[in-house]
Steps between C-alpha positions, in 0.01 A plus 500: 500500500728773622333752726685785335357419155152472642532829686616673182200357313266623774659847502468544125157343463329571831281776355325246280356311796280582804719557805339218697601251225865600485610291802319194367662546157844539663461179698390304192783646291753386763369145465505514120742287301747653254316375190190706578699800619596598147134493401405724793779747417375544143133546587345830400245646740234765435577833659215628726601862428456448127164337568366802689620738230335291231187476715482877534545553124312208346315323779159565355604289199628213717859546388624469859334160540631378164848609610503278808334206324140533620357461151142433614488808721667704224230400253232581758644846559539556127137409423354702787735802473646415839166418652382851409804637674434340837716192434776724372509705820497186717790359301707813569512381858529126431718456191835519681395225739361292214829537313696382803268204544559399136874518566462277809306247293768505235791438741306236694473289182878462511537473876 
């Protein structure tokens, strides 16, 4: 794979991943064959900024967890009103990292 293509991908999608994962993703993308490259380019990642906004507005209903695909945790938050507010506050600090981890899991399925 061309290094220029990979660098452009990292520049445009780097915010969706934890910084310590970016170098590993870059190395694996450089080794990727062309058939999988088109799949990687069309992947849609969850935006951590959107996740924190949703968490601030609807976190007590579990909407933030449903958004990133944590259905079980979303149901738990919904039934307990965000763990009586405690779980909601904790998620304000953790949801961006959880979103980035979901994005890592998604791209690693292809790589």
